[in-house]
C-alpha positions as CSV (number, residue, x, y, z in Angstrom):
1,M,-93.5,115.3,-111.3
2,E,-94.0,117.9,-108.8
3,L,-92.5,117.6,-105.5
4,E,-95.6,116.6,-102.9
5,T,-96.0,115.2,-99.6
6,Q,-97.6,111.6,-99.3
7,K,-101.3,111.5,-99.6
8,N,-103.9,108.9,-100.9
9,H,-105.3,110.4,-104.0
10,S,-108.8,110.4,-105.4
11,L,-110.7,111.2,-108.4
12,N,-111.4,114.6,-107.3
13,D,-107.5,115.3,-108.0
14,F,-107.9,114.9,-111.6
15,E,-110.0,116.5,-114.6
16,L,-111.3,113.9,-116.8
17,L,-110.6,114.7,-120.3
18,K,-111.5,111.6,-122.7
19,V,-111.7,108.4,-122.9
20,I,-108.4,106.7,-124.9
21,G,-108.9,103.2,-124.3
22,K,-111.5,99.9,-123.7
23,G,-111.1,96.9,-122.0
24,R,-113.4,94.2,-120.8
25,F,-113.5,95.3,-117.1
26,G,-113.2,99.1,-117.5
27,K,-111.9,102.0,-119.4
28,V,-108.6,104.1,-120.1
29,L,-109.2,107.7,-119.7
30,L,-106.9,110.8,-120.4
31,V,-106.9,113.0,-117.1
32,K,-104.9,116.1,-116.2
33,K,-104.0,116.3,-112.4
34,K,-105.6,119.7,-111.3
35,I,-102.6,120.9,-108.9
36,S,-99.9,120.6,-111.5
37,G,-101.6,120.4,-114.8
38,E,-99.8,117.0,-115.6
39,L,-101.4,114.3,-118.0
40,F,-101.8,110.8,-117.0
41,A,-103.9,108.0,-118.2
42,M,-106.5,106.6,-115.7
43,K,-107.2,103.1,-116.0
44,I,-110.3,102.6,-114.3
45,L,-111.7,98.7,-113.5
46,K,-115.1,98.1,-112.1
47,K,-115.1,95.7,-108.9
48,K,-118.2,94.1,-109.8
49,Y,-116.9,92.5,-113.0
50,I,-113.5,91.8,-111.8
51,E,-115.1,89.6,-109.0
52,E,-117.9,88.1,-111.2
53,C,-115.2,87.2,-113.4
54,R,-112.9,86.0,-110.9
55,Q,-110.2,88.5,-112.0
56,I,-109.3,89.6,-108.5
57,E,-105.9,87.9,-108.5
58,H,-105.2,89.1,-111.5
59,T,-105.7,92.8,-110.4
60,R,-103.5,92.0,-107.6
61,T,-100.9,91.0,-109.7
62,E,-101.0,93.6,-112.0
63,R,-100.9,96.2,-108.9
64,K,-98.0,94.5,-107.1
65,I,-95.8,94.2,-111.0
66,L,-96.7,97.8,-111.8
67,A,-95.1,99.0,-108.1
68,R,-92.0,96.5,-109.0
69,V,-90.7,97.5,-112.3
70,D,-88.8,100.6,-113.5
71,H,-87.8,100.5,-117.0
72,P,-87.7,103.3,-119.9
73,Y,-89.6,101.1,-122.1
74,I,-92.5,100.1,-119.6
75,V,-95.2,102.4,-118.7
76,K,-94.6,104.0,-115.3
77,F,-97.1,103.8,-112.5
78,Y,-97.8,106.9,-110.4
79,Y,-100.9,106.2,-107.9
80,A,-103.6,103.9,-107.2
81,F,-106.7,104.6,-105.2
82,Q,-110.1,103.0,-105.0
83,S,-114.1,104.1,-104.4
84,N,-116.9,101.8,-103.6
85,E,-117.4,100.7,-107.2
86,R,-114.0,101.2,-109.0
87,L,-110.1,100.6,-108.9
88,Y,-107.9,103.7,-110.4
89,F,-104.5,103.2,-111.8
90,I,-102.9,106.3,-112.6
91,L,-100.0,105.6,-115.3
92,E,-97.9,107.4,-117.7
93,Y,-99.7,108.9,-120.6
94,C,-98.3,107.8,-124.1
95,S,-99.6,110.4,-126.3
96,G,-98.6,108.4,-129.3
97,G,-101.2,105.8,-129.0
98,E,-101.0,101.9,-129.4
99,L,-98.6,100.5,-132.0
100,F,-101.6,98.5,-133.2
101,F,-103.2,102.0,-134.3
102,H,-100.1,102.7,-136.4
103,L,-99.4,99.6,-137.5
104,N,-103.4,99.1,-138.5
105,R,-103.0,102.7,-140.6
106,A,-99.6,101.7,-142.4
107,R,-100.2,97.8,-143.0
108,R,-96.7,97.0,-142.3
109,F,-93.5,99.0,-141.4
110,D,-90.1,98.7,-142.9
111,E,-87.2,96.4,-141.2
112,E,-85.8,99.3,-139.6
113,R,-88.9,100.8,-137.9
114,V,-89.6,97.0,-136.7
115,K,-86.0,96.6,-135.6
116,F,-86.1,99.7,-133.4
117,Y,-89.5,98.6,-131.7
118,S,-88.3,95.1,-131.5
119,A,-85.0,96.0,-129.6
120,C,-86.9,98.2,-127.2
121,L,-89.1,95.5,-126.4
122,V,-86.2,93.1,-126.1
123,L,-85.1,95.1,-122.9
124,A,-88.4,95.4,-121.6
125,I,-88.7,91.8,-121.7
126,E,-85.4,91.0,-120.4
127,H,-86.2,93.5,-117.4
128,L,-89.3,91.8,-116.5
129,H,-87.6,88.3,-116.8
130,S,-84.9,89.2,-114.5
131,K,-87.5,89.8,-111.9
132,N,-88.8,86.5,-112.5
133,I,-92.0,88.1,-114.3
134,I,-93.8,86.5,-117.4
135,Y,-95.5,89.1,-119.3
136,R,-97.8,86.8,-121.1
137,D,-99.9,89.3,-123.1
138,L,-97.5,91.1,-125.8
139,K,-99.4,92.3,-128.5
140,P,-99.4,95.3,-130.5
141,E,-102.4,96.6,-128.5
142,N,-100.3,96.6,-125.6
143,V,-97.6,98.5,-126.7
144,L,-97.8,102.4,-126.6
145,I,-95.9,104.9,-128.2
146,D,-94.4,108.1,-126.1
147,E,-94.4,111.6,-127.2
148,D,-91.0,111.0,-128.5
149,G,-91.4,107.6,-130.4
150,F,-90.5,104.9,-128.1
151,P,-92.3,102.0,-127.5
152,K,-93.7,101.0,-123.8
153,I,-95.3,97.8,-123.0
154,T,-98.5,98.4,-120.6
155,D,-101.1,96.1,-119.2
156,F,-100.1,93.5,-116.7
157,G,-103.2,92.0,-116.0
158,L,-102.2,88.7,-117.2
159,S,-98.6,88.7,-115.9
160,K,-97.2,86.0,-113.5
161,E,-94.7,86.7,-111.0
162,D,-92.3,84.3,-109.0
163,C,-91.2,82.3,-112.4
164,K,-88.0,80.6,-111.7
165,D,-89.0,77.4,-113.0
166,P,-89.6,77.0,-116.8
167,R,-92.5,75.0,-116.4
168,S,-93.8,77.1,-113.2
169,A,-97.0,78.6,-115.5
170,R,-100.0,76.7,-116.3
171,S,-102.8,78.8,-117.1
172,F,-104.2,79.4,-120.3
173,C,-104.3,82.9,-120.8
174,G,-103.3,85.3,-123.6
175,T,-104.4,86.4,-126.8
176,A,-104.9,83.4,-129.5
177,E,-102.6,84.6,-132.2
178,Y,-99.8,85.1,-130.0
179,L,-99.8,82.3,-127.9
180,A,-96.8,79.7,-127.7
181,P,-97.5,76.0,-128.5
182,E,-96.7,75.1,-124.7
183,V,-99.4,77.2,-123.5
184,I,-102.0,75.7,-125.8
185,I,-101.2,72.1,-124.4
186,K,-101.2,73.1,-121.0
187,Q,-97.7,71.3,-120.3
188,G,-96.7,74.0,-118.1
189,Y,-94.4,76.7,-119.6
190,G,-92.0,79.7,-118.3
191,K,-90.5,82.9,-119.8
192,V,-89.8,81.7,-122.9
193,V,-93.3,82.2,-124.0
194,D,-92.7,85.9,-124.1
195,W,-90.0,85.5,-126.8
196,W,-92.6,83.5,-129.2
197,S,-94.9,86.5,-128.4
198,L,-92.1,89.0,-129.6
199,G,-91.5,86.4,-132.7
200,C,-95.2,86.9,-133.4
201,I,-95.3,90.6,-133.0
202,I,-92.3,91.1,-135.3
203,Y,-93.9,89.2,-138.1
204,E,-97.1,91.0,-137.7
205,M,-95.2,94.5,-138.0
206,L,-93.1,93.2,-141.0
207,V,-95.9,91.3,-143.1
208,G,-99.0,93.0,-141.8
209,L,-100.8,89.7,-140.3
210,P,-99.6,87.7,-137.3
211,P,-97.6,84.5,-138.8
212,F,-100.7,82.0,-137.6
213,Y,-103.8,84.2,-138.4
214,N,-107.2,82.8,-139.0
215,E,-110.6,84.3,-138.3
216,N,-111.3,80.9,-136.5
217,K,-109.8,80.5,-133.1
218,K,-109.8,76.8,-133.3
219,Y,-107.7,77.1,-136.2
220,V,-105.2,79.6,-135.0
221,Y,-104.6,77.1,-132.4
222,M,-104.1,74.3,-135.0
223,K,-101.8,76.4,-136.9
224,I,-99.7,77.2,-134.0
225,L,-99.0,73.7,-133.1
226,S,-98.7,72.1,-136.6
227,E,-97.5,74.8,-139.2
228,D,-94.6,76.8,-139.7
229,P,-94.9,80.6,-140.4
230,H,-94.7,81.4,-144.1
231,L,-91.7,83.8,-144.5
232,P,-92.2,86.1,-147.4
233,D,-89.5,86.3,-149.8
234,F,-89.3,90.3,-149.5
235,L,-87.9,89.8,-145.6
236,S,-84.0,89.7,-145.2
237,S,-82.2,86.8,-144.6
238,A,-81.4,88.1,-141.3
239,V,-85.0,88.5,-140.0
240,K,-85.9,85.3,-141.3
241,S,-83.2,83.9,-139.0
242,L,-84.6,85.4,-136.2
243,L,-88.1,84.8,-136.7
244,S,-86.9,81.4,-137.3
245,G,-85.5,81.0,-133.9
246,L,-88.2,83.1,-131.7
247,L,-91.1,81.1,-133.3
248,N,-89.5,77.5,-132.6
249,K,-92.1,75.4,-131.4
250,D,-89.5,73.5,-128.9
251,P,-89.3,76.0,-125.7
252,N,-86.1,74.5,-124.9
253,R,-84.6,75.1,-128.4
254,R,-86.3,78.4,-129.3
255,L,-84.1,81.6,-129.3
256,G,-84.1,83.3,-126.1
257,A,-84.4,80.0,-124.2
258,E,-80.6,81.0,-122.6
259,G,-81.9,84.4,-122.0
260,A,-81.9,87.9,-123.7
261,D,-78.4,88.1,-124.6
262,E,-79.1,85.1,-127.1
263,I,-81.6,87.6,-129.2
264,K,-79.3,90.3,-128.9
265,R,-76.7,88.7,-130.4
266,N,-78.8,87.6,-133.6
267,P,-77.3,88.8,-137.0
268,W,-80.2,90.9,-137.5
269,F,-79.6,93.3,-134.3
270,F,-76.0,93.5,-135.2
271,D,-76.0,97.4,-135.5
272,I,-77.9,98.1,-132.3
273,D,-76.1,99.6,-129.8
274,W,-78.0,98.2,-126.7
275,V,-76.4,100.7,-123.9
276,A,-77.4,103.6,-126.3
277,L,-80.9,101.8,-126.5
278,E,-81.4,101.6,-122.9
279,A,-80.6,105.0,-122.3
280,K,-83.1,106.3,-125.1
281,S,-80.3,108.0,-126.7
282,I,-80.9,106.5,-130.2
283,M,-83.4,108.7,-132.5
284,P,-86.9,106.6,-132.8
285,P,-87.5,106.3,-136.8
286,F,-90.9,107.7,-136.4
287,I,-91.8,110.5,-133.8
288,P,-95.6,111.4,-133.7
289,N,-96.7,114.9,-134.7
290,I,-98.0,116.1,-131.5
291,S,-98.4,119.9,-130.7
292,D,-100.9,119.6,-128.0
293,P,-100.1,117.0,-125.8
294,A,-103.8,116.5,-125.1
295,N,-104.4,115.5,-128.5
296,S,-105.9,112.4,-129.2
297,R,-105.3,112.3,-133.2
298,Y,-103.3,108.9,-132.6
299,F,-106.3,107.1,-130.7
300,S,-109.1,105.1,-132.1
301,E,-112.5,107.5,-132.5
302,E,-114.1,104.5,-131.1
303,F,-112.9,105.3,-127.8
304,T,-112.2,109.0,-127.9
305,N,-115.9,109.7,-128.7
306,S,-117.2,107.5,-126.1
307,A,-118.9,108.9,-122.9
308,M,-117.1,109.2,-119.6
309,S,-120.2,109.3,-117.4
310,S,-119.6,106.1,-115.9
311,A,-116.4,107.8,-113.9
312,S,-118.2,110.8,-112.9
313,P,-117.5,111.8,-109.3
314,N,-121.1,112.0,-108.2
315,Q,-121.4,108.4,-108.5
316,L,-118.8,107.5,-106.4
317,S,-117.4,108.0,-102.5
318,P,-113.9,108.5,-103.8
319,R,-112.1,107.9,-100.6
320,A,-114.0,105.0,-99.6
321,C,-111.9,101.7,-98.8
322,S,-113.2,98.1,-99.5
323,P,-111.6,95.7,-96.9
324,T,-111.6,93.4,-100.0
325,Y,-108.7,95.6,-101.5
326,D,-106.6,96.6,-98.4
327,G,-103.6,98.1,-99.4
328,F,-104.3,98.8,-103.1
329,S,-103.6,102.9,-102.5
330,Y,-100.2,103.8,-104.2
331,S,-98.1,106.8,-104.5
332,S,-94.8,107.0,-106.3
333,S,-94.0,110.5,-104.8
334,P,-90.2,111.2,-104.5
335,I,-91.0,112.2,-100.8
336,E,-92.1,108.8,-100.1
337,P,-92.0,106.3,-103.1
338,R,-93.8,103.4,-101.2
339,C,-97.6,102.9,-100.6
340,A,-99.4,103.3,-96.9
341,F,-99.2,99.3,-96.9
342,D,-95.8,99.0,-98.9
343,T,-96.0,97.0,-102.4
344,E,-98.0,94.3,-101.0
345,F,-101.4,94.4,-101.4
346,T,-103.7,92.2,-99.3
347,I,-106.9,90.6,-100.6
348,R,-109.4,89.1,-98.4
349,G,-112.5,87.1,-99.3
350,E,-111.2,87.0,-103.0
351,V,-113.2,84.8,-105.7
352,G,-111.8,82.7,-108.6
353,Q,-108.5,80.8,-108.4
354,S,-105.3,81.9,-108.2
355,V,-102.8,83.2,-111.1
356,V,-100.5,80.2,-112.0
């Protein structure tokens, strides 16, 4: 990133190129910073929807976590600013698109490719857990592939901070197919729910569907609580052992209950050099074919063909600051890596319940 003085950014600092993602509360755009030509992902959230759906606390948590974490397999956070109607996160752009896109196209991956992605995710989750953060939403849609082929976790809207106790979280949140049993029965849960979700995503990459898949969510929950995953014969004995450990319904006996090192020692990962992997000195098994970084070939046309009109500058007052979101602005400038209000982001007059 170019050397620059600390400043509050606005929508006027960026050229809006195309939509590359959509969510319940807004869109993700590919944008170019006018002064430098750098590409970023701009996540836009509509304040009205956030407030109506009681998601202010979730948004607060996401903003705080993004400013706290720094890891090669987690998307980088560069700026945040707001207008009268919207919140803007400026994030690292991963031109390889979502893991979901590639998995949907290939149906399933070979074990070596799955092992590489899985090992990177182990390191990312380990980093979050070291900061007492539960991720709570690991799924193929929330894993991005960068231009070099490395996976990166994104979207911390459902994450929870300050989770030292194994039963400190109680919210029923996440995506049905990847929920751990203890989340469904609402008994209180901790960091090990992320290892369950990792087991689900590993299974899905290998087999082509999540281990407890059903079109009816009610039956998904029933299968998670009462059935063992079917492990096809084409899977190696080593990965079967890993999956059985990660998908143990007892959180106290689940692989990872004693920390990430327990997973790293599993025989399936015997040939992984964890130090080299964290340094990104291992060649990814798949490298996106991207001649032009702004090319959106790895993003769904459902997104890229969408209009960007809802984010146009003439509908906004870019430097307006709602008191409800005091301290939201942020810049990771090398001159001054903190936002004007530090990494704390105070919300007044919030609606909804706290994230637990």
